[in-house]
C-alpha positions in Angstrom: 25.8 1.9 -17.3 23.1 4.5 -16.7 20.0 4.3 -14.5 17.6 3.8 -17.5 19.5 0.7 -18.6 19.2 -0.8 -15.1 15.5 0.2 -15.0 14.9 -1.8 -18.2 16.8 -4.8 -16.7 14.7 -4.7 -13.5 11.4 -4.4 -15.4 12.4 -7.3 -17.7 13.3 -9.4 -14.6 10.0 -8.5 -13.0 8.1 -9.6 -16.1 9.9 -12.9 -16.0 8.9 -13.7 -12.4 5.9 -15.9 -13.3 8.2 -18.2 -15.3 10.0 -19.0 -12.1 6.9 -19.5 -9.9 6.2 -23.2 -9.4 2.4 -23.0 -8.5 -0.6 -20.8 -7.9 0.0 -20.6 -4.2 3.3 -18.9 -4.6 1.9 -16.8 -7.5 -0.8 -15.5 -5.2 1.8 -14.5 -2.6 3.8 -12.7 -5.4 0.6 -10.9 -6.5 -0.1 -9.9 -2.8 3.4 -8.5 -2.7 2.5 -6.2 -5.5 -0.7 -5.1 -3.8 1.2 -4.3 -0.6 3.8 -2.4 -2.5 1.0 -0.1 -3.7 -0.4 0.2 -0.1 3.1 0.8 1.2 3.7 3.5 -1.3 0.5 5.3 -0.2 1.5 5.3 3.5 5.0 6.3 2.5 3.6 9.5 0.9 1.5 10.2 3.9 3.8 9.3 6.8 7.2 8.9 5.3 7.2 12.2 3.3 4.6 14.3 5.0 5.0 13.0 8.6 1.3 12.3 9.2 0.9 9.0 11.1 -2.1 6.9 10.1 -3.3 3.6 11.6 -6.5 3.6 9.5 -5.2 2.6 6.0 -7.1 -0.7 6.2 -10.4 1.4 6.1 -9.5 3.0 2.7 -8.2 -0.4 1.5 -11.6 -1.9 2.5 -13.7 0.9 1.0 -11.9 0.4 -2.4 -12.4 -3.3 -2.2 -16.1 -3.1 -1.2 -17.0 -0.4 -3.8 -15.5 -2.7 -6.4 -17.3 -5.8 -5.1 -20.7 -4.1 -4.8 -20.5 -2.4 -8.3 -19.3 -5.6 -10.0 -21.8 -8.0 -8.4 -24.8 -5.7 -8.5 -24.4 -4.0 -11.9 -21.7 -6.1 -13.7 -19.4 -3.0 -13.9 -16.0 -3.8 -15.3 -12.5 -3.0 -14.0 -12.0 0.6 -15.0 -15.5 1.7 -13.9 -15.0 -0.1 -10.5 -11.5 1.5 -10.2 -12.7 5.0 -10.9 -15.6 4.7 -8.5 -13.3 3.3 -5.8 -10.9 6.2 -6.2 -13.7 8.8 -6.0 -15.5 7.3 -3.0 -12.3 6.5 -1.1 -11.0 10.0 -1.8 -14.2 11.5 -0.5 -14.0 9.3 2.7 -10.4 10.5 3.2 -11.6 14.1 3.1 -14.0 13.3 5.9 -11.1 12.0 7.9 -8.5 14.6 6.9 -10.4 17.7 8.0 -10.7 16.7 11.7 -7.2 15.0 11.5 -5.7 18.4 10.9 -6.6 19.5 14.4 -4.5 16.8 16.1 -0.9 15.5 16.0 1.3 12.6 17.0 -0.4 9.8 19.0 -3.8 11.6 18.9 -3.7 11.5 15.1 -2.9 7.8 15.2 -5.8 7.1 17.5 -8.1 9.2 15.4 -7.2 7.3 12.2 -7.4 3.9 14.1 -10.9 4.9 15.3 -12.0 5.7 11.8 -10.8 2.3 10.6 -12.8 0.6 13.3 -15.9 2.6 12.3 -15.6 1.5 8.7 -15.1 -2.1 9.8 -18.3 -2.0 11.9 -20.2 -0.5 9.0 -19.0 -3.4 6.8 -20.3 -5.8 9.4 -23.7 -4.2 10.2 -24.8 -2.7 6.8 -26.0 -6.1 5.8 -28.3 -5.2 2.9 -25.3 -3.7 1.1 -22.2 -5.5 2.4 -23.8 -8.9 3.3 -22.4 -8.6 6.8 -19.8 -11.0 8.1 -20.5 -13.4 5.2 -18.9 -11.0 2.8 -19.5 -10.6 -1.0 -18.8 -13.5 -3.3 -18.7 -14.1 -7.0 -16.7 -11.0 -8.0 -15.8 -11.3 -11.7 -12.3 -11.3 -13.0 -11.2 -8.1 -14.8 -11.9 -7.8 -18.5 -9.9 -5.1 -20.2 -10.2 -4.5 -24.0 -11.7 -8.0 -24.4 -8.8 -9.7 -22.4 -9.8 -11.5 -19.2 -7.3 -11.7 -16.3 -8.8 -15.0 -15.1 -5.5 -16.6 -13.9 -3.1 -15.6 -11.2 -0.3 -15.4 -13.8 -2.2 -13.0 -16.0 -3.3 -11.0 -13.0 0.4 -10.6 -12.0 0.9 -8.4 -15.1 -2.1 -6.2 -14.3 -0.8 -5.8 -10.7 2.7 -5.1 -12.0 1.4 -2.3 -14.3 -0.2 -0.5 -11.3 2.9 -1.1 -9.1 5.2 0.6 -11.7 2.6 3.4 -12.3 2.4 4.0 -8.5 6.1 4.0 -8.0 6.7 6.3 -11.0 4.1 8.7 -9.8 5.6 8.8 -6.3 9.0 9.6 -7.8 7.6 12.4 -10.0 5.5 13.7 -7.0 8.4 13.9 -4.6 10.6 15.7 -7.1 7.9 18.3 -7.7 6.9 21.4 -5.8 4.2 19.4 -4.0 6.7 16.8 -2.9 9.1 19.4 -1.6 6.3 20.9 0.4 5.4 17.5 1.9 9.0 17.1 3.1 9.1 20.6 4.5 5.9 19.9 6.5 7.4 16.7 7.8 10.6 18.4 9.0 8.9 21.4 10.6 5.3 22.4 9.8 5.5 25.8 11.5 8.7 26.7 9.6 7.0 25.5 6.4 4.0 27.7 7.0 6.3 30.7 7.5 7.8 30.1 4.1 4.4 30.4 2.5 3.4 26.8 2.3 -0.3 26.2 2.9 0.1 23.4 5.4 -3.6 22.6 5.6 -4.0 22.2 1.9 -0.9 20.0 1.5 -1.8 17.8 4.4 -5.2 17.2 2.8 -3.6 16.4 -0.5 -1.3 13.9 1.2 -4.3 12.2 2.9 -6.2 12.0 -0.4 -3.3 10.7 -2.4 -2.6 8.0 0.2 -6.2 6.9 0.0 -6.1 6.8 -3.8 -3.3 4.2 -3.5 -5.4 2.2 -1.1 -8.4 2.4 -3.5 -6.3 1.0 -6.3 -5.0 -1.8 -4.1 -8.5 -2.5 -2.9 -9.9 -2.9 -6.4 -7.0 -5.2 -7.4 -7.4 -7.3 -4.2 -11.2 -7.7 -4.6 -10.9 -8.8 -8.3 -8.0 -11.2 -7.6 -9.5 -12.9 -4.5 -13.0 -12.6 -6.0 -14.3 -12.3 -2.4 -14.3 -9.6 0.3 -15.2 -9.7 4.0 -14.7 -7.4 7.0 -12.2 -9.9 8.5 -9.6 -8.7 5.9 -9.8 -5.0 6.8 -9.0 -5.0 10.5 -6.5 -2.9 12.6 -3.8 -5.6 12.1 -4.0 -4.9 8.3 -3.3 -1.2 9.0 -0.3 -2.2 11.1 1.0 -4.5 8.3 0.6 -1.6 5.8 2.5 0.7 8.1 5.3 -1.8 8.7 5.6 -2.3 5.0 6.9 1.2 4.7 8.8 1.2 8.0 10.8 -2.0 7.3 11.6 -0.9 3.7 12.6 2.6 4.7 10.3 5.6 5.4 10.8 8.5 3.0 12.6 6.5 0.3 11.4 5.6 -3.2 12.4 2.0 -3.0 11.4 1.3 0.6 7.9 0.1 -0.2 9.2 -2.5 -2.6 11.6 -4.0 0.0 8.9 -3.7 2.7 6.3 -5.4 0.5 8.6 -8.4 -0.2 9.7 -8.8 3.4 6.2 -8.4 5.0 4.5 -10.8 2.6 7.2 -13.5 2.4 8.4 -13.6 6.0 5.2 -15.1 7.5 5.3 -17.8 4.8 9.0 -18.6 5.5 8.3 -18.9 9.2 5.5 -21.5 8.8 7.9 -24.2 10.0 7.8 -22.5 13.5 4.1 -23.7 13.9 2.3 -21.9 16.7 5.4 -19.8 17.4 5.4 -18.3 14.0 3.8 -14.9 14.9 6.1 -14.7 18.0 9.2 -15.1 15.8 7.7 -12.8 13.3 7.3 -10.1 15.9 10.8 -10.5 17.3 12.3 -10.1 13.8 10.3 -6.9 13.3 11.6 -5.6 16.6 15.1 -6.4 15.7 14.7 -4.5 12.4 13.2 -1.4 14.1 15.9 -1.4 16.8 19.0 -2.1 14.7 17.9 -0.6 11.4 16.0 2.5 12.4 16.0 4.0 8.9 14.6 0.7 7.4 16.5 -1.8 5.3 17.0 0.3 2.2 19.8 2.7 3.4 21.8 -0.4 4.7 21.2 -2.2 1.4 22.6 0.9 -0.4 25.7 0.8 1.8 26.2 -2.9 1.2 25.9 -2.4 -2.6 28.3 0.6 -2.4 30.8 -1.6 -0.5 30.7 -4.4 -3.2 31.0 -1.7 -5.9 34.2 -0.4 -4.3 35.6 -3.9 -3.9 34.8 -4.6 -7.6 36.4 -1.4 -8.8 39.6 -2.3 -7.0 
């Protein structure tokens, strides 16, 4: 059976997920998995394929969400208008960060992006006439597309799924293109890449902007699903979770963000029986993954599937 057949099977199974979801609480977790797959794909392009470490993805996520919330509540703008505005404004913000970020590497780059994230959070808190401060923005409308309203979590799942598939498909096309090969060359050795004629500066900026576009899409989806945004959501811990989504799944792999999104969004819920120790256990599990599965879970899942395939053929 070829890959296209299995792709159809996987898509059909994904479309059937809401049929197996017992309540809205679980459905919201499933929808959040989709949003974090998009976020994980964005950081995967930036860090996994281009080698640029960022701890400020929550800032772009927040900009996308707030642009959507402000446009929708102030002007009544609908989904696609909010989405396009989020992408343009978040992309412009990423350019502001990308230019100075090109001058630093390693931990200094991580600190720079983390500082940018903190600046954006402080702006969200203190620009009260626009952002409503710590109270956040309420009464965001559900998306209406071609007369159809995504006003339930089940309906919203299919909207999120569409952008998850679109984002993963674009990542695959990108990495197999000349731009993707340039990203990988920069990750492996930026000086050698420059000697071969690759404009390292241009490609690093492209990577930053592409990553921020994924965050903008996720921010729009998040704002219109929750119908409320506040600065508390877009903190440094959120950037860490986005980064861990790609790390746990497998940096520099096409499927890694899917695995990471599922693990990072379901694990905290599965550990609720631990009570106040939940976050401690959560942290220990993540440490075990990073120490014993340094390439993420995807390469080991591949090996396990190959093992069962060999057993089955025998």
